[in-house]
C-alpha positions in Angstrom: 82.8 -107.0 84.8 85.6 -108.3 86.3 88.3 -111.0 84.8 87.8 -114.4 86.8 89.2 -116.1 88.0 91.2 -113.9 90.4 94.8 -114.2 91.1 94.6 -114.8 94.7 90.8 -115.3 96.1 92.6 -115.1 99.7 92.2 -117.1 102.9 88.9 -117.5 104.5 87.8 -117.9 108.5 87.1 -121.6 108.8 85.4 -120.7 111.9 81.7 -120.8 110.9 79.6 -120.0 108.5 78.7 -116.4 109.3 82.0 -115.7 109.5 83.2 -116.8 106.2 79.9 -115.4 104.6 81.0 -111.6 106.1 85.0 -112.6 104.8 83.6 -112.9 101.2 81.1 -109.4 101.6 84.4 -107.8 102.7 86.9 -109.4 99.7 84.3 -107.7 97.4 83.1 -105.1 99.2 83.5 -102.2 96.7 81.3 -103.9 94.0 78.7 -105.2 96.5 78.8 -101.2 98.4 77.8 -99.9 94.9 75.3 -102.8 94.4 73.7 -101.8 97.4 73.9 -98.2 97.2 72.4 -98.1 93.5 69.4 -100.3 95.2 69.0 -97.7 98.1 68.4 -95.2 95.5 66.2 -97.2 93.1 64.0 -98.4 95.9 63.7 -95.1 97.5 62.8 -93.0 93.8 60.2 -95.9 93.6 58.5 -95.9 96.8 58.3 -92.2 95.9 56.5 -92.7 92.9 52.8 -92.9 95.4 53.9 -89.6 97.0 53.9 -88.1 93.7 50.8 -89.1 92.2 49.1 -88.4 95.3 49.9 -84.9 94.7 49.0 -84.7 91.4 45.7 -86.2 92.4 45.1 -83.5 95.0 46.4 -80.5 93.0 44.5 -81.8 89.6 41.4 -82.0 91.9 42.1 -78.9 93.7 43.1 -76.9 90.5 42.4 -78.9 87.6 44.9 -78.6 84.6 47.3 -76.1 85.8 51.2 -75.7 86.0 51.8 -77.2 88.5 50.1 -80.6 87.7 52.9 -80.6 84.4 55.5 -79.9 87.1 54.3 -83.0 89.3 53.9 -85.1 85.5 57.4 -84.2 85.0 58.5 -85.0 88.6 57.0 -88.1 88.5 58.7 -89.2 85.1 61.8 -87.6 86.7 61.4 -90.1 89.4 60.2 -93.1 87.5 63.8 -92.3 85.3 65.8 -92.7 88.1 64.4 -95.8 88.9 64.7 -97.6 85.5 68.2 -96.7 85.5 68.8 -98.1 88.9 67.2 -101.4 88.3 69.0 -101.1 85.1 72.7 -100.9 86.2 71.5 -102.3 89.7 70.7 -106.0 88.3 74.2 -105.8 86.1 76.0 -105.1 89.7 74.0 -107.8 91.3 75.2 -110.5 88.8 78.2 -109.3 89.1 78.2 -109.5 92.9 76.3 -113.1 92.5 79.6 -114.5 89.9 81.9 -112.6 92.0 81.4 -114.7 95.5 80.1 -118.1 93.4 83.4 -118.3 91.0 85.9 -117.3 94.1 84.2 -120.3 96.1 84.7 -122.4 93.9 88.2 -121.3 92.9 88.9 -121.8 97.2 87.8 -125.4 96.5 89.1 -126.4 93.6 93.0 -124.8 94.4 92.8 -126.3 98.4 91.6 -130.1 97.0 94.8 -129.9 94.3 96.6 -129.2 97.1 95.4 -131.5 99.6 95.8 -134.7 97.4 94.0 -137.8 98.4 93.6 -135.9 101.7 89.8 -134.5 101.1 88.9 -137.7 99.6 90.1 -139.5 102.6 88.1 -137.6 105.1 84.9 -136.3 102.6 83.4 -138.4 100.2 83.6 -137.4 96.1 80.3 -136.5 95.5 80.4 -134.1 98.5 83.0 -132.5 97.0 81.8 -131.9 93.8 78.4 -130.8 95.4 80.5 -127.8 97.1 81.4 -126.6 93.4 78.2 -127.9 91.5 75.7 -126.2 94.1 76.8 -125.2 97.0 79.1 -122.4 95.8 76.6 -121.0 93.4 73.8 -120.8 96.5 76.5 -118.9 98.9 76.5 -115.9 95.8 73.0 -115.8 95.5 73.1 -113.8 99.1 75.5 -111.1 97.1 73.1 -110.6 94.4 70.3 -110.2 96.8 71.4 -107.8 99.7 71.2 -104.7 97.6 67.6 -105.3 96.9 67.2 -105.9 100.2 68.7 -103.0 102.2 67.3 -100.7 99.3 64.0 -102.1 101.0 64.6 -101.3 103.9 65.5 -98.1 103.2 62.6 -97.5 100.8 60.7 -98.5 104.3 62.4 -96.5 106.5 61.7 -94.0 104.0 57.7 -94.4 103.5 57.8 -94.5 107.5 58.6 -90.8 107.7 55.6 -89.8 105.2 53.2 -92.1 106.6 53.8 -90.4 110.0 53.6 -87.1 109.2 50.6 -87.5 106.9 48.0 -90.0 109.5 49.6 -91.5 112.6 46.8 -94.2 112.8 47.0 -95.4 108.9 50.8 -94.8 109.1 51.4 -97.5 112.4 49.1 -99.6 110.2 51.6 -100.0 107.3 54.3 -100.2 109.5 53.5 -102.4 112.0 51.5 -104.8 109.9 54.3 -105.6 107.5 56.7 -106.8 110.0 54.1 -109.0 111.5 53.6 -110.3 107.9 57.6 -110.7 107.5 57.2 -112.4 111.1 54.8 -114.9 110.6 56.8 -115.7 107.4 59.8 -116.4 109.4 58.2 -119.0 111.3 58.4 -121.1 108.3 62.0 -120.7 107.8 63.8 -123.1 110.3 62.0 -126.0 109.3 62.6 -125.0 105.6 66.1 -124.7 106.7 66.3 -128.3 108.3 64.6 -130.2 105.4 66.9 -128.4 102.9 70.2 -129.6 105.0 68.5 -132.9 104.7 68.3 -133.0 101.2 71.7 -132.0 100.6 73.0 -134.5 102.7 70.8 -136.8 100.8 71.8 -135.6 97.7 75.9 -135.7 98.5 75.6 -139.1 98.9 73.5 -140.2 95.9 76.1 -138.3 94.2 78.8 -139.7 95.6 77.1 -143.9 94.8 76.7 -142.3 91.8 80.2 -141.5 91.0 81.6 -144.9 92.6 79.4 -147.0 90.0 80.1 -145.2 86.8 83.4 -145.3 87.7 83.2 -149.3 88.5 80.8 -150.0 86.3 83.5 -152.2 84.3 84.5 -154.6 87.4 79.9 -154.3 88.4 80.0 -156.0 85.4 82.3 -158.6 85.7 81.1 -159.5 88.8 77.2 -159.5 87.6 76.4 -156.5 90.1 74.7 -154.4 88.2 71.2 -155.2 89.7 72.5 -154.4 93.1 74.1 -151.1 92.4 71.5 -150.1 90.8 68.6 -151.0 93.4 71.1 -149.0 95.7 70.9 -146.1 93.5 67.2 -146.6 93.1 66.7 -146.8 96.6 69.2 -143.0 97.7 67.3 -141.5 94.7 63.9 -141.9 96.6 65.2 -140.7 99.5 65.9 -137.6 97.8 63.2 -137.2 96.4 61.2 -137.7 99.3 63.5 -135.4 100.9 62.7 -133.0 97.7 59.1 -133.3 98.7 59.7 -132.5 102.2 61.2 -129.4 101.2 58.8 -128.4 98.3 55.7 -129.0 100.8 57.2 -126.0 103.2 58.1 -124.3 100.0 54.8 -124.5 98.5 53.3 -123.3 102.2 55.6 -120.4 102.1 55.1 -119.3 98.6 51.4 -119.5 99.2 51.4 -117.2 102.5 54.0 -114.4 100.5 50.5 -114.1 98.4 47.9 -114.3 100.8 49.6 -112.3 103.8 50.2 -109.4 101.4 46.8 -109.0 99.7 45.0 -109.5 102.8 47.3 -106.6 103.7 46.8 -104.7 101.5 42.9 -105.0 101.5 42.8 -103.8 105.3 45.1 -100.5 104.1 42.3 -99.5 101.2 39.8 -100.7 103.8 41.1 -98.4 106.6 42.1 -95.6 104.2 38.8 -95.5 102.7 36.8 -94.7 106.1 39.5 -92.3 106.9 38.8 -90.1 103.5 35.1 -90.5 103.6 35.4 -89.0 107.1 37.6 -86.5 105.6 40.6 -86.5 107.6 42.7 -87.4 104.6 42.5 -86.3 101.0 41.7 -88.5 97.8 45.5 -87.9 96.8 46.8 -89.3 100.4 44.3 -92.2 99.9 45.8 -93.0 96.2 49.4 -92.5 97.9 48.6 -94.5 101.4 47.3 -97.5 98.5 50.4 -97.0 96.4 52.6 -97.3 99.9 50.9 -100.4 100.5 51.2 -101.9 97.4 54.6 -100.9 96.6 55.9 -102.2 100.2 55.0 -106.1 99.2 57.6 -105.8 96.5 60.6 -105.2 99.8 58.2 -107.9 101.4 58.5 -110.3 99.1 62.8 -109.7 98.8 62.7 -109.7 102.5 61.0 -113.8 102.4 62.9 -114.5 99.5 66.1 -113.0 101.3 65.5 -115.3 104.0 65.6 -118.7 101.9 68.2 -118.0 99.9 70.2 -116.9 103.5 68.8 -120.0 105.0 70.5 -122.3 102.0 73.3 -120.2 101.6 74.6 -121.0 105.4 74.3 -124.7 104.5 76.0 -124.1 101.7 78.9 -122.3 103.7 79.2 -125.0 106.2 79.6 -127.8 103.6 82.3 -125.0 101.8 84.2 -125.0 105.0 83.9 -128.5 105.8 85.9 -129.2 102.3 88.6 -126.0 103.1 88.9 -127.5 106.7 90.9 -130.5 105.5 94.6 -130.0 107.1 96.6 -128.4 103.5 99.7 -130.1 102.8 101.0 -127.4 100.9 100.5 -125.2 104.0 102.5 -121.9 103.8 102.5 -120.7 107.8 105.0 -123.6 107.8 109.0 -122.8 107.7 110.7 -125.2 105.6 113.8 -126.4 105.5 116.1 -125.3 102.3 116.3 -127.4 99.3 119.0 -129.2 98.2 121.0 -127.7 95.3 120.2 -129.9 91.7 122.8 -132.6 91.8 121.3 -134.4 94.8 120.9 -137.8 95.5 118.0 -139.4 96.7 118.6 -142.0 99.6 114.8 -144.2 101.1 116.2 -146.1 104.6 113.6 -147.8 104.5 114.2 -149.9 101.3 117.8 -149.2 101.5 117.9 -147.7 97.8 120.2 -144.4 96.9 118.9 -143.1 93.4 122.4 -141.3 92.2 121.9 -138.2 90.9 121.3 -138.3 86.6 121.0 -142.0 86.9 118.3 -144.4 85.4 117.4 -146.7 87.7 114.7 -149.6 87.5 112.9 -151.1 90.7 112.1 -154.6 90.5 109.9 -156.7 92.6 107.8 -160.1 92.4 105.2 -157.6 94.3 104.7 -154.8 91.9 102.8 -152.5 94.8 106.3 -153.1 96.8 108.7 -151.0 94.6 105.2 -148.8 93.4 105.4 -147.8 97.2 108.8 -147.1 97.0 108.7 -145.1 94.2 105.2 -143.3 95.9 107.9 -142.2 98.9 110.3 -140.6 96.4 108.0 -137.8 95.5 106.3 -137.9 99.0 102.9 -139.0 97.8 101.9 -141.0 101.0 102.9 -138.6 103.6 99.7 -140.0 105.7 99.7 -143.8 105.1 103.0 -144.8 104.9 105.2 -143.7 107.8 108.9 -144.7 105.8 107.7 -141.8 103.7 109.5 -139.2 106.8 113.1 -140.9 106.4 113.3 -140.5 102.9 116.7 -138.0 101.8 116.9 -135.6 99.2 120.8 -133.9 99.3 121.0 -134.9 103.0 117.6 -133.2 103.9 114.6 -134.9 104.6 112.0 -134.7 102.0 109.3 -134.3 105.3 111.2 -131.2 105.8 110.8 -129.1 102.4 108.0 -127.7 101.2 105.4 -129.9 99.2 105.1 -127.0 96.5 108.9 -127.0 96.0 109.2 -131.2 95.8 106.3 -131.2 92.8 107.9 -129.0 90.9 111.5 -130.6 90.8 110.0 -134.2 91.6 107.6 -135.5 89.4 105.7 -139.1 89.9 103.8 -140.5 87.1 101.3 -142.8 88.5 100.6 -146.7 86.5 97.5 -145.3 86.4 97.2 -143.2 83.1 94.2 -140.2 83.5 93.7 -137.9 81.3 91.4 -134.9 81.4 88.8 -133.5 78.7 90.1 -130.8 77.0 92.8 -130.4 73.6 95.7 -132.8 73.5 97.9 -129.4 73.7 96.7 -128.5 76.8 97.1 -132.4 78.2 100.4 -132.5 77.6 101.3 -128.7 78.1 100.6 -128.7 82.0 103.3 -126.5 83.4 102.6 -123.4 80.3 106.1 -124.0 78.5 106.1 -126.9 76.0 105.8 -125.4 72.8 104.2 -127.7 69.7 107.8 -129.1 68.7 108.5 -129.9 72.4 105.0 -131.4 72.7 105.8 -133.8 69.3 109.1 -134.5 70.3 107.8 -135.7 73.7 105.0 -137.7 71.7 107.7 -139.1 69.6 109.5 -140.5 72.4 106.5 -142.3 74.0 105.6 -143.6 70.0 102.8 -142.5 70.2 103.0 -140.1 67.1 99.8 -142.2 65.9 97.2 -140.1 68.7 97.8 -137.4 66.6 95.8 -139.5 63.8 93.4 -140.9 66.2 92.5 -137.4 67.5 91.0 -135.1 64.6 92.7 -131.8 64.7 96.1 -133.0 65.9 97.3 -131.0 68.6 94.3 -129.5 68.9 92.3 -132.0 68.9 89.5 -132.2 71.8 90.5 -135.2 74.1 87.4 -137.5 75.2 86.7 -137.6 79.4 89.0 -139.7 81.2 90.7 -140.0 77.4 88.3 -142.6 76.6 88.1 -142.2 72.7 92.2 -143.5 72.9 93.3 -147.1 73.6 94.7 -148.1 77.0 97.9 -148.0 75.5 97.4 -144.9 73.7 96.3 -142.9 77.2 99.5 -144.6 78.8 101.6 -143.2 76.1 100.1 -139.4 76.6 100.6 -140.1 80.6 104.2 -140.8 79.4 104.9 -138.1 77.2 103.4 -135.7 79.9 105.4 -136.7 82.8 108.6 -135.5 80.1 107.1 -132.6 79.5 107.5 -131.7 82.5 111.1 -131.3 82.6 111.1 -132.3 86.0 114.6 -132.5 87.7 113.6 -136.2 89.0 111.4 -138.2 87.2 109.8 -141.0 89.0 107.5 -143.6 86.4 105.8 -146.4 87.8 105.1 -148.9 85.5 105.3 -146.3 82.1 104.5 -149.4 79.2 102.3 -152.0 80.8 99.9 -151.7 78.2 102.1 -151.4 75.1 103.3 -154.7 73.0 106.9 -155.6 72.5 107.8 -153.9 70.1 106.6 -150.6 70.7 108.2 -151.1 74.5 111.3 -151.6 73.1 111.2 -148.4 71.1 110.1 -146.4 74.3 112.8 -147.8 76.3 115.3 -146.5 73.9 114.1 -143.2 73.5 113.2 -142.6 76.6 117.2 -142.8 77.6 118.6 -140.6 75.4 115.2 -138.2 76.4 116.9 -138.3 80.1 120.2 -138.3 79.6 121.8 -136.8 82.4 118.4 -136.8 84.7 117.5 -138.4 87.3 114.8 -141.2 86.8 113.6 -143.9 88.5 111.5 -146.4 86.4 109.2 -149.5 88.1 108.8 -152.1 85.5 109.5 -156.0 85.4 109.9 -155.5 81.6 113.0 -157.0 80.5 113.2 -154.6 77.3 113.1 -151.6 79.7 115.3 -153.2 82.2 118.1 -153.8 79.5 118.3 -149.9 78.7 118.8 -148.7 82.2 122.0 -148.1 83.4 121.4 -149.9 86.9 118.3 -152.3 88.3 117.6 -152.8 91.8 115.7 -155.8 92.6 113.6 -155.5 95.7 112.5 -158.1 98.3 110.3 -157.7 101.1 110.7 -154.2 101.0 114.5 -154.0 100.9 116.9 -153.8 98.0 118.6 -157.1 97.6 121.0 -156.5 95.0 122.0 -153.9 92.4 123.0 -154.4 89.0 123.1 -154.5 85.7 119.9 -156.5 83.8 122.4 -158.7 81.8 124.6 -159.1 84.8 121.9 -159.8 87.6 120.1 -162.7 84.6 123.7 -164.4 84.3 124.1 -164.2 87.9 123.9 -168.4 89.1 123.2 -167.2 92.6 120.0 -167.1 94.8 119.7 -163.1 94.1 120.0 -163.9 90.2 117.6 -166.2 90.4 114.8 -164.5 92.3 115.6 -161.9 89.3 115.4 -164.3 86.5 112.2 -165.6 88.0 110.7 -162.4 88.4 111.4 -160.7 85.0 110.8 -164.2 83.2 106.9 -164.1 84.0 106.3 -160.4 82.8 107.8 -161.2 79.1 107.5 -164.1 76.9 111.1 -165.0 75.9 110.5 -165.2 72.2 109.3 -161.6 72.1 111.7 -160.1 74.4 114.5 -161.3 71.9 112.7 -160.6 69.1 112.0 -156.4 70.3 115.6 -156.4 71.1 116.4 -157.5 67.9 114.8 -154.6 66.5 116.1 -152.5 68.8 119.6 -153.9 67.6 119.0 -153.4 64.3 117.6 -149.6 64.4 120.5 -148.6 66.1 122.9 -150.0 63.8 121.0 -148.3 60.9 121.1 -145.0 62.7 
């Protein structure tokens, strides 16, 4: 089996579902052609088994036990062996084709979503995006799993057509014309089935979105007493999905019933007509047996053809949904010509706020409106391209950030947002997001973030598993793990938004001191109003109405007898009780003295 994920799944066309499916077929043309070749050989071998049986019957009736009868039996065994081997290897190739197409599509979606960021959820519901990976990609892969059996069935049909027409034109015409008519009748149900499946898929996507929103906001709903209302909405949408599923099942059950009834009637007609020809002496008993075997065998390709229609219908719908996700503009677009990134040591300038961050400095942003400073911080890492027009003005070493490759920016500038989001998996994998940190590096980062207690909370330490969204940890522990993760990126510019808002004063003081030491000489921007952190940084910028109004050191601003000083004291005094502030500073002083 080939290794997945692929190093590069490629760039698919987004013009139509058929173009997307054809592109995927060409991308895996090697294993697809091998599968089709095996499918053709296996189906043709199976198709010729009735012919061999018919020859054996006629030979046995005319010559009795003879060398010819033995040769015929050996030929039958050989043909059967070929069919068995083809079925075994063909199934393996079919599964490989399915996995290759399904996981390549999932990889495309996952890669694209990580590059588009919030843009994809701004245009499409979250549930719709999740469903493309959980359902649509798998449905699309089924097309390539059934392709070999479908093409092999067509080849067997053509081989049988030649044999039948050379034996009996009337019976051959009945078989060769009757089967396409049966398939045509079944195909009439495909369009309504496709329409109802599309409706169910839309309803299921909305249900997934509603469920995700309800679960993520459950705490808020409980606070406002809205659980019953949202549960009612989910219940109503669930019933809509159920009703759509019943509509699909009604059409599907009719199709399944006709798949059994029509081939059965057709087979009965072939046997009746063939028996009359045999009684009239126009065909031999062995040929009648062969004709019956051909008709019975062809019901297999008939089933495959109708199944292929059903699968192709779902794949067409799934491919369209995947295209909708991939069509969201890619902010990492590689076909653009980007400006040359500045050399290390460049200053960051945000003209909209008047903030200048000198290279290698540790700066804190303070405002009575935390959202205001968070927006400035997000602009420094190009997190709000679409939502904040001022982001287009930010310069890094004289070059507009908007003209630089976003991949380059993400590598060199890291923005850690205020809400810590942890992912399921080992703690070491959670911390080592860039794959460069060893165990010692991770332990040092946890020490800087004062998160050594997390190792005790997670059974197995660094190898222990973090539960979904880090729910096995407290809010403060999640925040400190997220801080350690940001530190391990070793970013040239690190922007931390409220990194200590969920910890107590004494822990905050220790983190502030260690953070200054860990980031010494590297550009660091903190969004905080905590006196403990502000006292540790080199420079504080007070922001009011989106503009930097004063820059200075924490203690100088605290002591300043000016409007800006009074405004600064008003912001800082709201965030921390003075007693806890003084106690924490005193503790830090004692620790520093002992060191």
